[in-house]
N, C-alpha and C positions, 0 to 999 in steps of 0.2 A: 765638687767641681766649681759650683757657683762661688763658694767661699774663697777658693783659690784664685778665681778670676778677680774678685773684689780686692783681694790682698795684693795682687799684681798691679791693679789700677792704683791702689793707694800708694804703693811703693814708687810707681812711675810719677804720680802727682808730687810726692814729697821730694823725689830726686830732681824733677824739673824745677820746682819752686826753689830749692836750695841752689842749684847751679845757675838759674837765671839771676838770682839775687847776688850770688858770689861773683859771677863772671860777666853778667849782662846778657841781654837777649842775643846780640850779634855774635858774641864769642862762645857761648855755650853751644855744644853740638848734641845732636840726638844720640850719637854713639856714646858720649860721656854720660848722658842721662840714663841710657840703657845699662851701662856698666854700674853706675851708682845704685840703680834700682835692682840690680841682680837679675836682669832678664835679657833675653836676646833682643837685638834691634828690631827683628821682625815682630816681636810681641808689642813693642812700643807702637808700631804702625797699625796694630789692630785697634788702638784707642785714639790715635791721631794721625792724620795724613802727612803732617809736616811740623816743623818747629813752631810756627804760629798757631797751629791747631793745638799743640801741646800747651801753649800758654793759656788757651781758652779752656782746655781740659781742667786746668787749675782754677780758672776764674769764673767759669759759667755758673756753677752752683751758688757761689757767693754773690755774684751780681744778681741772680734771680731772687735770692733771699732778700736783698736790699730793697727791691721793688715792693715786696710783700710787707716788709717792715715799714717802709715809707707810707704805704696805703693805710696801715694800722694807725698811723699818726694823724690821719685826717679827722677833723671834727666839724660837725654841722654849725657849731657856734663860733668857729674861728673865721677870720677874714680870709679872703682869697689869697692874699699875699702870705699870710701866716701858714696856710695849708700848703702852698707851694714850697715854702722854706722847710716846713716840717717833713714834707715828702722827700726833699733832696738831702736833708741833714744826715741820714745814715750813710750816704755815699761819701760825703766829706769826712765823716768819722772813719770809714773804711779806708779811704785813701791816705788819711793822716797816719794811720797805724803802719802802713807799708808803702811809703812813698815811691821807693825804687821800683817795686813790682807794679805799682799803679801807673807809673809813667810808661812802663813797657806796654801795659794793657791798653792805655789810651792811645799810644802811638800806633800799635798794631791793629786796633779795631777799625781804624779809618778805612782801610781797604780790605777788610776781612770779609770775603764773599765766597769762599770755598773751603771745604774740609768737613770732617766727621762731626765737629762740634758747632758748625755754623748754624744749624737749624735751631738749636737751643739758644744761641746768642741772638739770633733774629727774633725769636719768640719773646725773649726778655725785653728787647727794644720795643716791640709792639706793646707789651704790657706796660712799659713806662709811659708811652704816649697815650695809651688808653686811660691810664690812671690820671694823667694830667688833664685829659679831656673830661673825665668825671669831675675833677675838681673845678674845672671851668664851667661845666654844665650846672653844677650845684650853685655856683656864684651867679650865673645867669638866671636861674630859677628863683633865687633869692632877691633878684633885682640889683645885685651889687655890681654886675657888669652889664652895661647897656651897649650891646653890639649885635650886629646881624651876621658877623663872621662865624664860621663853623667852629665848634669847640675843638674838633680834632686838629684843625689847622693852627689854632691858637696854641694848642698843646705842642704841636711840632715846632713852632717858633720858640716856645719856652725851652724845649729840649735842646734845640740848636744853641740857644744862649747858654744853657747849662754846660754843654759840651765845650764851648769856647772858654767859659769862665773857669772850669775845673782845670783845663790845660794851662791857662795863664797862672792860676794859683799854684799848681804843681811845679811850674817852671820858675816860680819866684823865689821866696825866701828859703834858706836852708832848713829852718825850723818852721814847719807849717802850723798855722792856727786855723782851726775849724771856724772860729768866730769871725776871723778876717775873711775867710773864703765865703762864708754865708753872707757877710756884709756886702761883699762885691756883687754876689748874685742878687741880693735884695735891691741894690742900686740899679742893676741892669733890668730886673723885672719891673721895678717901679717906673723906669723910663718907658718900658713897653706899655705899661698901664696908663701913664700920663700922656704919652705921645710927645711930639715935638711942636705941637701947635702950628702945624705947617699951613702956609698960605697957598692959594691956588697957583701962585708963581712957582713955588717949590715943587708942586706936583705936575707941572706942565710937561708934556711929552712933545717934542718936536718931530 
């Protein structure tokens, strides 16, 4: 019974991936996905509450594995900037291999807040921010970052930069370059590290 359940889930994942890529997220329907998977539409809804949930049924496991791969890239003897780029590089490599599906995932994750798959999605996002906070804390302990700001908030700011940068990168050239994407991210994170050398006038609140 468990093997049959896993086989159905695999067929639904494969059907959803194929149809989303072939027709686009908006034009693919859950009924078409059910037919292609060889299951009833009611079976589809035992794994995902709606079409957006189906997209994350496909993506969640892969996104979770990227965070683990990124953390394995972290080195005590690397600079803070290097560790941040090493952490994010698996995401760029993942997105480069499947740009159409990646664009759908990034578009739909913005307001993804309900569904059977949302708990895993949220947990992965927590793990990403926690990993970046660990990278930040390591650099602070080594004296490479001199700031009183909380590591978790710095991590959240870097995650926000990453989200914007990956969207811009995926929206750009027809042929994606991981090196160019990481170079843009490096420039943005470097700006965060260097700051804008703001004067008191720039910070004044009326």
